[in-house]
C-alpha positions in Angstrom: 131.5 10.9 162.3 129.7 12.1 159.2 126.1 12.9 159.3 123.8 11.1 156.8 122.9 13.6 154.1 119.6 13.2 152.3 120.0 13.2 148.5 118.0 15.9 146.6 115.6 14.7 144.0 113.8 11.5 143.2 115.5 8.1 142.7 114.6 7.9 138.9 116.4 5.1 137.0 116.5 4.3 133.3 117.6 5.7 129.9 116.2 8.4 127.6 117.3 8.7 124.0 117.2 12.4 123.1 117.2 13.8 119.6 119.4 16.8 120.4 118.6 20.0 118.6 121.0 22.5 117.1 122.6 25.1 119.5 121.9 23.0 122.6 124.9 21.4 124.4 125.0 17.9 125.9 125.5 19.2 129.4 122.6 21.6 129.0 120.4 18.7 127.8 121.3 16.6 130.8 120.7 19.5 133.3 117.3 20.3 131.7 116.1 16.6 131.8 117.5 16.1 135.4 115.5 19.2 136.5 112.4 18.1 134.6 112.4 14.6 136.2 113.7 15.9 139.5 116.3 13.1 139.3 119.0 12.6 141.9 121.6 11.6 139.3 122.0 11.8 135.5 124.7 11.6 132.9 125.1 11.2 129.2 126.8 8.6 127.0 129.0 10.6 124.7 128.9 14.2 123.8 127.7 16.2 120.9 129.0 19.6 119.8 126.4 22.4 120.5 126.3 23.0 116.8 125.6 19.3 116.0 122.3 17.5 116.0 121.7 13.8 116.7 121.0 11.1 119.2 122.2 11.6 122.8 121.6 8.8 125.2 121.0 10.0 128.8 121.1 7.8 131.8 119.4 8.3 135.2 120.1 6.9 138.6 121.3 3.3 138.7 121.5 3.3 134.9 124.5 5.7 135.0 126.6 2.7 136.0 126.0 1.2 132.6 127.2 4.2 130.6 130.7 2.7 130.1 129.2 -0.4 128.5 127.1 1.8 126.1 130.2 3.8 125.2 132.2 0.6 124.5 129.5 -0.7 122.2 129.6 2.3 119.8 
């Protein structure tokens, strides 16, 4: 029998649209925002090269389930 593990962080849900700066990777951006909001779960819709700038949609919590729909719409 598995023990119930408590998830770390807060159950934050929703989207943030980030204007990603030059020399900052997509994974770095997600990690930083996840830490800032102390979110349990976060992910990004798409990826940008670290040398690229532009819009990077980032989903938190339950909103991460909608990432495939956002990706299909682009």
